[in-house]
N, C-alpha and C positions, 0 to 999 in steps of 0.2 A: 504493500501499500504505498503508495509516495502522490499525496493529493497536489503537491509543487507539478507534478507532470502530466497528473490523471491518469494515474494507475493503480489498477485493483484487479489483479489478477495473476497467475501463477508466472513465475518467471525464476532465473537463476540471474546472478549477480556475481562479477568477479572486479576483484578488489586487486589495489597494488599500488606501490609506492606513494601510501596514504590517498590515493584517489577512485573513486568510480572509475574500472575502464569497460563495463560492457554489462548490457543490461538486456537478457534475450531468451529466448528459447535454444535445446540443444546444445552442443558443443561451444565452451568457449573460445574464442577465438586464439589463443594459448594455453597451453596447458596448465593449470594452478597447482602451486607445492602442496598445497594443504585444501579441503575440505570441511566445509561447517554444515552439517544436513541439519535444512530447516522443515524438514514436511511438517505440516498440518499444523504450523504456526506461523504467525503474522510478520513479517520481515517489515521495516520503515526506517523512514529517515532517525538517527536521532533525536531525543528530544531538546526543546533548545527553552531553560526557563531563563525568562525575564528576570526572576526578583528570588532571592535567595541568597542567606545571612551565611557567612563563611567566618564571621568572627575575627579573623586574624586583620591585621594584627591586636595585641590587647587583650581579649576573649578568649584564650586558648583552654582556659577549662569549660568552656561552653564546645567549642568547636576549632578543629586546624582544619588549614590548607588540606591536609592529607586525606583527615576521617570525613571533610565534607565532601570532597572529590569521589571518594571511595562511595559514599552515600550514592551521591550523584549518579556514577554510574551503576548500582544496583538497581538506581529506580530508572534505569534508560536513558538519563538525561548526560548526553555529550557537550553538551555547551550550557555551561551557568552563568550567570552577571551577579557578579557580587557585590552587594549594596554596601555603602560608604559608612553607616553607622558601626564605626570600631573604635577603638581606644587607641592612636590619638583616629579622629577621621580622617578618611581621603580624602583631603582638601585641597592636596598641592599635586605638580607632574612629580616629584621625587615620591611621594606616598602613593601614586599611580604606578610609576617602575619600581617600587617594592614589593605591590602585591602581582604584578606580571612575572617579576624574575621569580617571589615564592610559588605563585603555580608552574613557571615553567619547570622547577626543578621538583616539583613536589605533589602537585594537581594528579590527577588520572583523568581526566578531561578538561576543555579547554575553561578556560577562566577569564571571562571579561570586565573589566574593571567597568562599575557607575561609579560617577567621579559624587563627592558632595555640593549642594547648589550654592550651598554660604558658609562662609570663614569659621570651622568650626561646629559648623550645622548649628550656627547660633539665630540663623533669619535676619542679620543686620547687612554684612557685605558680600556682595555677591565674589565667589571665585575667581579665578584666572580660566576661564572657560577655554580660550582658544590656544592656550598654553596646557591644559589638561588634555584636550584633544589629541593633540600632537604628541603627546605621551602615552595615549592608548585609551582615555576612558572613551566610551561607546553611546553613554548616556550623563545627564545629569539629576540627582537626587538627593534633597532632604530627607530620606525616607524616615517617616516617625514622628517627623517636626511639621506641621502645618507650614505653610510659605507665603508671607504677606504678598500683597498685591501688587506693589511700587518691585517687588525683589521678583515676582513673576512677569511683571511685563518685561524689566529688562532683561532678565532668562529667555525670554521667546524670543526676544530680539534676536539674540544671539544665536538661537536656536535654529532660526531658519538660516543665518549667516554660514551656520557650521554643517546644518543637515544632520543634526542630530536630537535626539528625542531629551523636553526636559521631563523627568515624573514625577506626579505627585502625590503625595499622602494627602486626599483630600479628607479636611476636617474643620470645622471653625469652631473653636476653644472655647468660645462662650456657650455656644447651643452644646458643643458636648461636655462642656463643664467636671470632667474627669468621670465621665461616667465608665461603668465597669463591664456591662450589658444591655443588650437591646432594648428601649425602655419601651413597656407593656404589660401585659401582665404579668410574665415570667422574673421580669425586675421586680415587680410588686410583689411577688411571692415568695420571693429569696429574699426581701429585703436591701436591695444593691441599689444604688446611682443608675439609673438608666440614662442611654447616651440614644438621641432619636436618630432615625435614619436621614434626618432633614439637619442633620451638623455635615455630614457626607454630602447630600444634594445641594447646599447652599456653595457650598466648596467647589464641587463641579462645574456648576452653574456659571460659579466667576471664572474657572479656566476656560471653558468653551469660549467665553465672551474675550478673553485676551489673548485666545488664541485665533478667534475672530479678527483681531484688533491686529496685531502684530505680524500674522501669516507664520508663528512658529508652531513646530509640532509638540504639543502636550501630549503627553498618555499617563492615562490616569491609573494606580494604583490600585489592586484588589476592591474592585466594585463592588458596593453588598446591596444596593439598593435599585426597585423599580424606578424612582424617582430619578435617583441618577442616570439612568439607562435612558431614559425621555429626553434628557439635557442634552446626553450625548447622541442620541439618535437624530436630534435637530439641529446638533449639530454638524453632525455627519450631513446631513440632507443639503445643509447650505455650503458645503465644500470648506467646511474650518478642518485642517489639520490635527484632528483629536481621535486616538488608539485607546484602547483600553484592555487590562486583565481581570479576572476571576480568579478563586485558590480552589482545590478541591474541596477545602473546608467548608467554605460557604455555599460550593454546589452541591454537597451533600449534606450538611448538618445543619440542624436549627436552633434556636434558644432552645427550644425543649430539651434537647439532650441534657441540657446541664438539672433537670427536676431528676433526671435517673438515665442508669441504674445508681451512680453516684451523685448525690446532689453536691451541687459549689465546687466540681473539679474542676481544678486552676487548669488542667491541661485542656478545657477548652476557651481560658481566656483567652482570647485572641482580638484584636483591632484592625480593622472596624470590628465590632462584634457579630458572633452568627445573628442573623435575623430569622423571621418568622417562614416557614412553609411557604407562603404566597410568595414574599420576598425572592426563596430558592428556586423555585417553579417558574418564576420572569427569569433568573440568572440563568437558568436551564434554556428556556426557550429563546434566550438572546445569543447565549454561546450557539445554538442549532441553527440560526440565521445568520449569524457573523457578526452581529451588532457587537457582540465580544469577540475581541479577535483573538485572545490567546488564553490559555489559561499559564497560571505561573505558581509555583509553590508557596512563595512568600516562607519558606524554611527557617524557622526561629529556633535555633536549637539555643536550650537553655539546661545548667545545672539543676540537680536536687532543691538547692538552698532559694533558687529560684521559684520555684512550684509547691515545694514543701511550706508554704506560710499560707496565711488569711487571704482570701478571694483579691481584695483591697491593694493589699501589697506583692500578688504575685504577679513577674515578667510575663507581659503579652506575648502569643505564639506557639506554635506547634512545630515538633520537627517531622516533616512528611516528604523527604527526595523520595524515599523509598517507600512508601504507601501511596504513593499520587497515585500511580497507575491505576491499583487496586481499588480506591477508593471511586476512581472517576466512570471505571466499568460498571459500576452499581447503575448508572447514567446507560449505558449500553443495554445493560442485560432487564432493566425496567422499561426499554424500548422510549427513556429520553431523548435521547441522540443515535444515530447510528455513528459505526465504529469510524467509518474514513474520515467525516468531520471531526471526530474527539483526535484522530492523529494529525488532522488539519491544524487544530488549536493546539498541539504540542508542538508543530514542526515548521510547517511553512509561515503559519500567523505570524508568531512571534520572528522568523527569521525577519519578515517582509518590515519589520516594526522598528528591525536595528540596519537593517539595509548590508545585510550580509547575504554572501555565498553559503548559506547553508540552511536546513532544514529541507534538504533534497536530496534524492539519491541521482540528479543529474550525470551523466558521464563527464569527467575531470573535475568534477567536484568533490571536497574531501570526504572520505568514506568514514563517515559516522555513521553506522548502523544500530537498530535497536531489534533483536529478535524477541517478542513476547508470545505468550499463550493466552488466550483473552479466556481461554474456562478453567486454567488451574486455579486450582483454590489450595489457599495456604493461611496462617493462622499469626496473626501479629503478634509474636514476641519482643518487646521495648531491651530488651537486654541483648538481642541475636542483631539488634538494627546495629549498621557500620557508623551512624551516627553517635559522636557524642553525647546530644541530647537524646534522650529518652524520652522525653515529652510528647509524648501521644495519647491521644485520647481513646486510640483503637484499641490496645494491650484488650491481647484475648478475643479479637474480632476476627472472624473470618472473612477473606475477600477472597473473590475471583476474577483474577486477571494478575498474571505475576510475568517480571522479566525474567529471559531466559540466557540472554549472553546481550553484549552492549561490546560495541567495536570502535574504537576512539582512531581516526587517522588510518584506517585499514588493522589494528592492534586491536587483541583481544584484550579488555579492559576487566571483563567482565563474563565467567563463565558459570552458568549455573552445573551443578555437578551433575547432571542425566545428561551433558551436551559436552563432546569431546571437537577438537580440531585432529582431522585424519590425514594420512597420506594417501592421494589416489590408488586405485589397484594399477593404474597404467604404471604410475611413476614409482611404484612397488616392486613393478616387472623388472622395470629398467635397472633399481640398486641393486 
């Protein structure tokens, strides 16, 4: 399945020197050294994650480049965009270069740095966007911190000039007022301060308007509200350069999960909060129709001390690189989404936002490949996760859909024990 080429059928793929060399039927144009049998499985371009927290530098107790990229390849992701809310924040060219060097030495997948939007992520002074872009930043975001209107206008003017997206965590702080969960019946039952969806929607409306004013490209992080989707829809209809992503947890979980089986489970504390079933269904429909351009994990690993506290003090976010596919396949198995569309939103959709030759198996492009079994059932064991962040609300859950192999640049970064690279019989005979 390669939505970028409109491919959905039985094919063989030949890769070599890190590139896709051939896709077709019958014998390949040259004899392979090794063969990986994928009969009965789905082969697609490697997944591209626009929104991932690898925590380096400064928070290695939560995640490292090595552990985070191992989790990524086990989840089928061959490219991840590392968010800049590290310690210190990635707000200068040397820090962008540090991240790239760290990834080249320790990363198992392609890591693309997202630069901070403002110095220190303090929201007061724009970073040197052009210099950071030259150093390798692929986008800019103060993720976790809402962006003021003046800074957003300046950033989007540079975005138009640089051709890079500005990614925004959309939240009106005065409406959000330190809310812990979605504002509604569940927040009342739990006695927790609620965050209304309008806190997100007001910021989305502002971003769409400023993108229309400047001609820059704004990308909305982790959209969670039906109202936000309508602002994005109207912006797209007017030709505004606005894109958006949704997370696996906002597409598959709701605020009701906070009531049972474990009330006040801090692993379900995320920002924006899990919304109602009505909002979840609206997100799934928007993903199906293409209004939502991409699925992004917002992988947010935390240490035990971040989560084993009162709900109001717990760090927001969940570890989900390795469970993303299994979670999302529930939409396919329930008939809310077809498999080809899901693959598109995990591959060519995010790749187009970045403007990179990724997310497709076109001949000559990087041989980033994921092989998965859409029907394989497996049980989530937090202690078995490669990520240092064991903070998943899916512990003990049975998921249907599992990554079996991940190739990055033609090399096997992950192989399920049931699969093996084999020497073809014709080559064995020659040996």
